[in-house]
N, C-alpha and C positions, 0 to 999 in steps of 0.2 A: 557220417561223422563230421566231415568238413562243413556240411550244411548246418549241422547243429552248432558248431563253433561260430560260424558266421552269424547265425541268429542270436546267439548269446552276446556276441560282440556288438551287433546292432542294437540289442536291448540295452546294453551298458552305455552305449553312446547316447541313446535317447534319454536314459535316466540322468546322465550328466547334463544334457541340454535342459531337461526339465528342472533339475535342481538349480541350474544357473538362472533360469527364467524366474524362479520363485524368489530370488534375492530382491529385496526392495531397492528400487532405483535411486531414491533420494540418498539413503546412507552410503551406498556405493559411490555415487557421484561426489558426495562430501568428502569421503575418505580419499578418493583419487585427487580431488582438489587440494586437500591438506598435504598429501605427499608431494604433489607438484610444487606447492608453495614452499615447502621445506627444502626441496632440492634446488629450486631456483634461488631461494634466499641464500643458501650456502655456496652455490656455485658463483652467483653474481657478486656476492660479498660487497653490497653497496649499503650505505647508512640508512637510506629511506626505504629499503625493502629487506628487513631482517628476516630470518627464518621464523616459521610459525611457532616453534617452541620458545623462541625468545619473546615473541609477542604475547604468548599465553602466560609466560612467566611474569612479564610486566603487568599484564591484566590482573593476575592474582595479587601482585603487590599493591596495585591501585585499589582493588576491592578490599583487601585486608586493612589498608590504611584509612578506609572510609571515603576516599576521594571520589569513587564512582557512585556510591549509593546516594549521597546527598545531591550530587549534580543530576543523577538520573531522576530523582523525585521532582526537581524543578522542571526538567525537560518533559516528563510525562504530563505534568500539570499544564504546561504550555500546549502540548500536543492535544490533550483532551479538550481544553477550552477552544482552541482553534478549529479542531475537527468538528466539535459539537455545533459551533456556530455555522460552519460551512455546510454541515449536513442539514440543519434546519432551514437555512436560507436557500441552499441549493435545491432541496426537494420542493420547497414552496414555489420558488421562481420557475423551476423546471416544469412542474406540473402546470402552472399557469401558462407558460410558453407553449407547452405541448398541446394544451386543451383549447386555448383561445388564440385565434390568429392575430387579433389586435395587439395582444400582449407580446406575441412573437415579433410583430412588425415594430413595436416600440422599443423592445429591449434587445432584440437579436443582434443588432449591429454592435452594441456595447459589449455584450457577452462574448461574441466571437473575437472582437478586437482585443479585449483584455485577456482572453485565453491565449492568444498568440503573442502578446507582449511579454517581455522578460519580467517575471514577477518581482525579482530582487531590485529592479530600478525604483520601485515604490518605497523601498526601505527608508531613504532619506525623508520622504514625505511623511511617513508614519512617525519617524523619529522627531520631526519638527512639530507634528500635531499632538502626539501622545507622549512624547518624552522618552527617556531612557529607562524603560520599565517593561513589565509583562505585557501591557497593552500593545506596544509596538510589535513584539514578537508574535502575539496572537494574530494581529492584523496581517503579518506576513504569511502566517500559516493559512489564513483565510484566502489570501490572494492566490496562493499556490493551489488551493483545493476547490474552492467553491464553483469555479466556472466549469471544471470538468464534470462535476456533479450535476450542474444545471443542464449542460448539453446532453449528457447521457440520459437524464431523466426526461427531458423534452422529447428526445428521440424515442425513448421507450413508450411514452404516452401516445405519440403519433402512430406507432406501429400496432396498437391495439386494434383488432379487426372491428370494422364498423358494424357488422351484423350483431355483435355482442351488445353494443350500445343500443341498437335499434330494438333488439329483443327485450332489453330491460325497459326501454321506454314503452313498448307495447303492453307491458304489464303494469304501467303506471308509475314507474320509478322516477323520483325527482332527480334533479341534477346532482345534488349532494349524494344521493344513494347510488347513482350511476358511477360517480367518481370513486366513492369509497368501496363499493361492493363489486364493481365490474372492472373499471379501468385500472385502478391501482393494483389489485391482485393479478390481473393479466400482464401488467407491465413490470411486476416485481422482479423477475429474473434479470431483465436488462438494467433495471434501476440499481440492483445490487452489484452488477458488474461495474457500473460507474462508481459506486461507493468504494469498491475494492481498489479501483484506480486512484480514487481520491485519497484514501488513507496512505498510500505510498507517497503521493505528492505532499501530504501533510507532514510526514516525517522529514522530507527534504526541506520544506519551509521552516520547520522547527529548528533544524540545525543551522540553516543559513541565517535565520533571524537572530539566533543566539550568538552567532559568530560576528555578524556585521552591525547589529544594532546595540544589543546589551550583552556584554561578555558574561554570561551566566550559563548554568547547566552544562551539558556535555559539550556544547559549543565553546565554552570557556576553556575546557581542558584541551580541546583540539587547537584552539588559538595559541594557548600558552606553550603546548608541546611543539607546535610548528615554529614558534618563535625561537625555541631552543634547538631546532633541527633534530628533535627527538622522534625519529620515525617509528620506533617501537611503541611509544605511547600513543601516537596518532593512529596507528593501525589497531592498537588495543581498543581504543574508543570506537573506531570504525566497526569492530566486531560487536560492540555493545549496541551501536546504532542499527546494525543489520538485525540483531536479535530483537530490538524494539519493533522494527518494521515487520519482521516475520510474525511476531506476536500479535501486532495490530491487525495484520491481514488474516491471521488465523481466527481472531475474534470476530472479524467481519464475516468470514466464511461460516463460522458457527451460527451467527445470526441469520445469514443467508439460507443455510440449510433448514433452519426452523421456520423462516417465513415462507420459503418456497418448497416445503416438503410435499405439497400436493402436486408439484410439477413432475411428470415422468422423467426418469433419469436420462433417457435418450434425448428428450427435449433440452435438458440442461446442458448435456454434452455438446449439442449443436450450437449453443450460444457462443 
C-alpha cells in the first residue's frame, strides 16, 4: 500500500514539473519583470522610476490624445528609410568585401574604423550638411546600422565552403551565377544574423537622431518630457520604442525564416 502511495506521489510531482515546463518562457519572464517593476517603483518612490501601472496609465492618455500616433508615424518613416538604405548599401559592400580581396583591402580599414567610432559624433556634420530635417536623421540611422551589416555580410561570404564554388565552376557557372545561386544562399543564415543586429541599432539611431538633430517623432516627446522631469512620460515612450524594436526584429525574423527555410533547424540553432 505504501509503495502505491509513493508511486502516486511521484507521478503527481512529475506532472507538476511537466506542467511547469510547458509554460512559455517569454510571458512568464515578462510577467515577473512587470511585477518587479511595480514593486520597485512603489517601494523606491522616486520621480524618475514610477510604478508600471502609472506608466501604463500615462501611455494610455498619450495614445488617446493622439500624441503618440502622429509621432510614431514620423519615427517609423525615419526608421524605414534609414534601414532600407543601410540594408542595400551594407549588402552590396559586404558581398564585395567578402568576395574580392582588393575591395576588402581598400575599404576594410574605413569600415572597421567607422564601426568602432561613436556614431552620434557625426550628427553635427549631418546637421551642417543636410540641415534640420529628415535627411539628417536618416543619415544617423545609416551610420548606426550600415557597418554592422557590412561586416557580418563580408564574414558570411568568406565562410562559404570553397568546394561549393569549385563544383559550380566545374559545371560551367559564371561568376554572377556562382554569386547568386551558390554563395548568397549558403551565406544567407549568417547574413540575416547581421541584419537582425542592424535593425536593433537602427532603432537606436532613429531615437538619437530625433533627439539630437531634429526634435521630431518619438524623440521629440522624450526630449520634452525629460525637460519637464516627467519620468512617467519618458518611460511610456520607452515602452513604445521597445515595442517598435521588437516588431522590427520579428519582421526580420519572419523574412529570415522564409529565406533560409531550406536550412536544417539544427544548423540554424548552431549559428
